[in-house]
C-alpha positions as CSV (number, residue, x, y, z in Angstrom):
1,M,144.8,-112.1,-70.4
2,P,145.1,-115.9,-70.5
3,G,143.0,-117.4,-67.4
4,K,140.4,-114.6,-67.1
5,S,136.7,-115.4,-67.7
6,K,134.5,-113.0,-68.9
7,E,132.2,-113.8,-65.6
8,S,134.6,-111.7,-63.8
9,D,133.8,-108.7,-65.5
10,P,130.5,-108.2,-65.1
11,M,131.0,-109.1,-61.0
12,K,133.7,-106.7,-60.5
13,K,131.6,-103.9,-62.2
14,L,128.4,-104.9,-59.6
15,I,130.8,-104.6,-56.7
16,A,132.0,-101.4,-57.7
17,L,128.7,-100.0,-58.3
18,L,127.7,-101.8,-54.8
19,L,130.7,-99.8,-53.3
20,A,129.9,-96.5,-54.9
21,L,126.2,-96.9,-53.8
22,V,127.4,-97.3,-50.0
23,C,129.5,-94.4,-50.4
24,A,127.0,-92.4,-51.9
25,V,124.7,-93.2,-48.7
26,G,127.3,-92.9,-46.3
27,L,127.8,-88.9,-47.8
28,F,124.2,-87.9,-48.7
29,G,121.7,-90.2,-47.3
30,C,122.4,-90.3,-43.3
31,A,123.5,-86.2,-43.5
32,T,121.7,-84.9,-40.2
33,H,120.5,-81.6,-40.2
34,P,122.0,-79.4,-37.0
35,V,119.2,-79.4,-33.9
36,E,118.6,-75.6,-32.8
37,H,117.2,-74.0,-29.9
38,I,113.7,-72.5,-31.3
39,Q,112.4,-71.6,-27.8
40,T,113.9,-70.1,-24.1
41,I,112.0,-71.2,-21.3
42,E,112.7,-69.2,-18.1
43,G,111.7,-71.6,-15.4
44,N,111.5,-70.3,-11.7
45,F,114.8,-72.4,-11.2
46,R,116.4,-72.6,-14.7
47,T,117.0,-71.2,-18.1
48,Y,116.1,-73.7,-20.5
49,Y,115.0,-74.8,-24.3
50,K,113.2,-76.1,-26.4
51,L,114.5,-77.7,-29.5
52,S,114.2,-78.2,-33.3
53,D,113.6,-81.8,-33.0
54,G,111.1,-82.2,-30.1
55,T,113.6,-82.6,-27.2
56,W,114.7,-80.1,-24.5
57,E,118.1,-79.1,-23.3
58,Y,119.6,-77.8,-20.0
59,D,123.3,-76.9,-19.3
60,G,124.1,-79.2,-22.0
61,H,122.0,-82.0,-21.4
62,T,119.1,-83.1,-23.8
63,Y,116.0,-84.6,-22.4
64,K,113.4,-86.4,-23.8
65,Y,110.5,-85.0,-22.3
66,R,109.0,-82.0,-20.5
67,L,106.9,-83.6,-17.4
68,E,104.5,-81.1,-15.7
69,I,103.5,-82.9,-12.4
70,K,100.4,-81.8,-9.8
71,G,99.8,-82.7,-6.2
72,T,99.9,-81.9,-2.6
73,M,102.5,-82.8,-0.8
74,P,101.5,-84.6,2.8
75,N,100.3,-82.0,5.2
76,A,100.4,-78.7,2.7
77,K,97.4,-76.7,2.1
78,T,99.1,-75.8,-1.5
79,T,98.8,-77.6,-5.0
80,S,102.4,-77.8,-6.2
81,T,103.4,-78.2,-9.9
82,F,106.9,-79.2,-10.8
83,T,108.5,-79.1,-13.9
84,Y,111.2,-81.4,-15.2
85,L,113.1,-81.9,-18.1
86,S,113.3,-85.6,-18.1
87,N,114.3,-89.1,-20.2
88,V,112.4,-91.2,-17.2
89,K,109.1,-91.5,-15.8
90,I,108.6,-89.2,-12.7
91,S,105.7,-89.6,-9.9
92,F,104.5,-86.9,-7.9
93,D,106.3,-88.6,-4.6
94,Q,109.9,-88.6,-6.5
95,A,109.0,-85.0,-7.8
96,W,108.7,-83.1,-4.7
97,K,111.6,-85.4,-3.1
98,A,114.1,-84.6,-5.7
99,A,113.0,-80.6,-5.4
100,G,115.1,-80.7,-2.4
101,L,112.6,-81.8,0.1
102,S,114.3,-85.0,0.7
103,S,117.5,-85.4,3.4
104,N,117.9,-88.8,1.2
105,M,120.6,-88.5,-1.5
106,N,118.8,-91.7,-3.2
107,D,115.7,-89.5,-3.8
108,Y,117.2,-87.0,-6.2
109,F,118.1,-88.0,-10.2
110,A,121.6,-87.9,-12.0
111,A,122.0,-84.8,-14.3
112,E,121.7,-87.2,-17.4
113,D,118.2,-88.5,-16.0
114,A,115.8,-85.6,-15.1
115,V,116.4,-81.7,-13.8
116,L,114.2,-79.3,-12.0
117,V,113.4,-76.4,-14.0
118,D,110.1,-74.7,-12.4
119,W,107.9,-75.3,-9.6
120,V,104.7,-73.4,-8.5
121,Q,102.3,-73.8,-6.0
122,T,99.0,-72.2,-6.1
123,D,96.3,-72.4,-3.1
124,S,94.7,-75.8,-3.7
125,K,90.9,-74.5,-3.4
126,T,91.4,-72.7,-6.4
127,N,92.7,-75.6,-8.4
128,S,89.9,-78.1,-8.1
């Protein structure tokens, strides 16, 4: 064909090769493995799951952390351990208030941020 340079053929081959490579990576290189439940935990409040990727699940929400938060509430004779599945850091003060002991709705967590799954109280003298 007139006007066609010999340099355009290698360029077309290079572009075709790059497109094929991008398609192959898209199909095979970025394949994700399904996340599976590897452990079921029965908390005092909720049953939740440890997932194969190291995260935690409850009620369709996935959480990065499983936090055991231990302390003594004001004027309490027992030590409380709250277990939360969470995507945020939680202090003991936040934990006991969000466990249902606060009348202020601002003290509670949205479901996507954290959920209480367990709460255990023990004698403070035996937990030194």
